[in-house]
N, C-alpha and C positions, 0 to 999 in steps of 0.2 A: 458428855455434855463433849461436844470435839473444841481443838484446842483455838481454833479460831473462830469459837463464840468469844474467849475471852481473850484473844487479839482485840479483837476492834472495843471493848469495853475496858481496856486501859491505860487511863492516862500516866506516864514517868514520870516521877517525880526528880527535879533535879534545885532542890530548894535550902540546901543545907546553906547555911550563914557561910562557910569558909569554899562551898564550891568553886572552881575557876572557869575561866575559860576552856582551858585544856579539859577540864572536865566534862564539859560542855559540848565540850565538839566528840567526845567517846559517848556519853550517853545521848546523842543526837544521833552516832553512828549505831546504837544497840534501837533509839525508836525507827529508825529505815527497813534494820534489819527485822524486827519483825512486824514490820507495817500497823503499830497498834493505833488508839482511836488519838493520841494529841501527845506534846512531851509539857509536861509543866513548868514553866520554869522562872528564874528573879525577874521582875522589872528592867533591870540591868542587861538583861541577856535579851529579851524578845527578839528584837531588831538579829541578833546573832544568829538565834535560833531560827529565825523566817529564812534567813539565807543557807544556813546549811540542809534546811529540809523544803529548800525550794521544790528540787526534784522529784520529793515524795510525795504522801496522800495524809501524809500526816500531819495536821496541823498544832498550831503552836497555841501554847494557855498560858498565864500568868497568874498571879494572885496579888488583889487588890487588900489594903488596909491590913496585909500579914505581917506575924503572926494575931496579935494579939483585936483586933476589928475595933479599936478605939479614936481612933484617928477621927478627924470630923468629917463627915459626908464632901462638904466643898472640897475634899483632902481625895477621899475615893472618887469622887467623881473625875477629878483632876487627875488622878493615876487612873483613870478608866479611860478617857483621852490618849492620855499618852501611849497607854501599851497598844490601843486598838492605835493609833497614828505609826507603831513600831512595828505593824505587823498582826498583833494578837488578834486568835479567834474567838478563844472561850475566857473569861475571866472568872478567877474562884476569889466571892467576897469573904471576909469573914462581916459576920453580924456584931454589932456593940450589945454582947454580953453583959455589962454594967448597966447599960440604960435599961435593957430585957428585965434585967435582976433589980432595977429601982422603977418597974412599972411605967416605964417612958414609953410603950408601946407604939402611939403615934408616931415617938422619933426615929424608934426601930424601922418601923415599917418605911417612913420614910427617904430614912438612912441607905432602903434597898431601894427602892421606890427610885432613887433620883439615881444609881450607877444604876436601873433596869433602864431608861430611860437610854443613856449616853449606849449603850450596851447593844440593844434594841435597835438604835438610829443606826448602826452601819451594820446589824444583821449580826451581833456575837450574841453567843450564849453566855447565861449569866447562871453560875454556880453558888450556894450561897450557906458558907458553913456556917454551921450553929453551933463547935465544938461542945458534945453532947458530954465529953467529961467535967464540963464546969455546969451542968444542966440536972434537976429529975424530972423524971417522967413529964410531968405535967408543962414542967416546963420544956423540952421537947418539943414537946406536941406544937404550943404555943410557938415557938420558934418555927418550925415548918407553917405555919396556918400564916404565919405571916408574910413569911417569904412568899408564900403562894399568891398573898392577896395584895401583894408588891409587885407580879407578873414575874416572877425567878421563876426560871427553865428547872431548877432541881435543887436539892437541899442536899448538903456535902454531910459527912458524919465529924471530921474533926481536919487540924489543921496538920495532927500527928506532932506537935510540939510546945501542948500543952498539956503533957499528963494526958494518960487512957489511947483509947484510939478504936478502930470501926471492930464495933459487938452486934450479932445479928439479934438480940433482942432490940435495941435503936433501930435496928432499920424497923424493923417491924413496927414501932413508935410512930416513926418518920412515915410510913407508907400507908399508915392507918391515918394518918392525920392528914393526909390531904389527897385531893385529886386523881384518880389514872391518867391524866396528861402531866403531872409534876413528875419529873422525874429524881430518883436518888443516885449520887455516890457515897460508897464505902470509902475511907482513907485513914492509914495506921496501922502500921503491924500487919498488914497484909503481904509474904515473904510466901508462901508457898503454892506449888499448885490447889492443894486441898480445902486451902481457906478463899483461894479467888473460886473456887466451885462453888465452894459454900454461900459465897453473896454474891454470887449472879444466881444460883437457884432460890437466896431471900428475897431476888425482886432488883435487887441492881442494878442500874446501865449503865455505871463506869467503877474502876476500882481504881484508889491511887496510891502508885507505893513506887518504890524506886528500888524494887527488887525484879522488877519485868523480865530481867536475863533468867536469872534464876526460876522464873516462875516459869518461860515459855520453855527454856530447854529443859525442862522436867525434873533438875536436878535439883531435888528440893530439899538436901543437905544442906544445903548452903544459905548462910542467913545472913542478910545485908546490916552493916553499921551505920545507916544515915540516919535513924529513928524516923524515917516518915513511913 
């Protein structure tokens, strides 16, 4: 597999709670250097990232309801609106797993649908993080179906902050639970080129990682300490 095929699928994560403005500058330089798909930053960093990447093709993405997914629908919509105004072109929203596990499926679907509406009104992509580490296989499939029914563009494995991470078995479950038009993003624990290739070959359209430079520089002996 050509390295360029990996580059165009990477969402470079800069989401550690302690990530500083200086960290953001450094990570955006890495993103520009490798011309990846996007940089996924904290909501407070969207405007700054947009300016830093203004002369590149790298998109700015951010997170909604991160990392627990437990904020209200109104708050998620407000977060999405502000992020879009600040320059975000893609949103990664955390599903409300507590409501999913409570059987409140209409709530879960509407929660996603309302953010989808705000995103799509501005031609912004919405990815739904189902947090696979908290769900059994049937629940993973259900979360994916609800996400598609609500109009989301992607389903994504994990935040990287709630235990577990990307797993090929989960990708297979997710892929079989949605139609071909839905895209899949793997995130959490992808630190080497070999891992990245496996997930792309399994059908992933995006890879969330903070180990972009390690992966794309072909130096797979270096391991990131960021936890994403």
